C-alpha positions as CSV (number, residue, x, y, z in Angstrom):
1,M,12.2,45.9,28.2
2,S,13.0,49.2,30.0
3,A,11.9,50.0,33.5
4,A,10.0,53.0,32.2
5,R,8.1,50.9,29.7
6,L,7.2,48.4,32.4
7,R,5.9,51.2,34.6
8,L,3.7,52.4,31.6
9,L,2.4,48.9,31.2
10,Q,1.3,48.9,34.9
11,L,-1.1,51.7,34.0
12,V,-2.9,49.5,31.5
13,S,-2.5,46.2,33.2
14,P,-6.2,45.9,34.3
15,A,-7.0,45.4,30.6
16,L,-4.6,42.5,30.5
17,P,-5.3,38.9,31.6
18,V,-2.9,39.3,34.5
19,G,-4.2,42.7,35.6
20,A,-5.3,41.5,39.0
21,F,-1.7,41.0,40.0
22,S,-1.1,44.8,39.8
23,Y,-3.5,45.2,42.7
24,S,-2.0,42.4,44.8
25,E,0.7,44.7,46.2
26,G,3.2,42.0,45.7
27,L,1.6,39.2,47.7
28,E,2.2,36.6,45.0
29,V,5.9,37.4,45.0
30,L,6.1,37.0,48.8
31,V,4.3,33.6,48.6
32,Q,6.5,32.4,45.7
33,A,9.6,33.5,47.7
34,G,8.5,31.5,50.7
35,R,8.2,34.6,52.9
36,I,4.4,34.1,53.4
37,V,3.6,30.4,54.1
38,E,1.1,30.4,56.9
39,A,-2.3,31.9,57.4
40,S,-1.1,34.1,60.2
41,A,1.5,35.7,57.9
42,V,-1.3,36.4,55.4
43,T,-3.3,38.0,58.1
44,A,-0.4,40.2,59.2
45,W,0.3,41.2,55.6
46,L,-3.3,42.1,55.0
47,E,-3.5,44.1,58.2
48,A,-0.3,46.0,57.2
49,E,-1.7,46.7,53.7
50,L,-4.9,48.1,55.2
51,A,-3.1,50.2,57.7
52,R,-0.3,51.6,55.4
53,G,-1.0,50.5,51.8
54,L,-2.9,52.4,49.0
55,L,-6.0,50.3,49.3
56,P,-7.7,52.7,51.9
57,L,-7.0,55.7,49.7
58,E,-8.4,54.1,46.6
59,A,-11.4,52.8,48.5
60,A,-12.1,56.2,50.0
61,A,-12.3,57.7,46.4
62,L,-14.9,55.2,45.2
63,P,-18.1,56.7,46.7
64,P,-17.6,60.2,45.4
65,L,-16.4,58.9,42.0
66,M,-19.5,56.6,41.7
67,A,-21.8,59.5,42.6
68,S,-20.1,61.8,40.0
69,L,-20.4,59.1,37.4
70,G,-24.1,58.8,38.1
71,D,-24.4,62.6,37.7
72,W,-22.6,62.4,34.4
73,R,-24.8,59.6,33.1
74,A,-27.8,61.7,34.1
75,G,-26.5,64.5,32.0
76,L,-25.9,67.0,34.8
77,P,-23.8,70.0,33.8
78,G,-20.2,69.9,34.9
79,A,-20.4,66.3,36.1
80,W,-17.7,65.1,33.7
81,R,-15.3,67.8,35.0
82,T,-15.9,66.4,38.5
83,V,-15.2,62.9,37.4
84,A,-12.0,64.0,35.7
85,D,-10.9,65.9,38.8
86,L,-11.5,62.9,41.0
87,D,-9.7,60.7,38.6
88,G,-6.7,63.0,38.7
């Protein structure tokens, strides 16, 4: 399978049974490779992800996205455009 095709599959992976692995930022690979074997290493890895990973960016987008989805469900004009903009 080509690298481009694998990248495309990453976009739909939450729909697959292994979808959670796409959000692990590679933790399972580090554990399997023996690079993370102690609780202190997990702590250091988590702290690094929170400081430099994508998780804070994604988490920051959730409140406005949830509010916009609520507006859309309530039928407010223009709400879907806001949802689409936030998703982009």
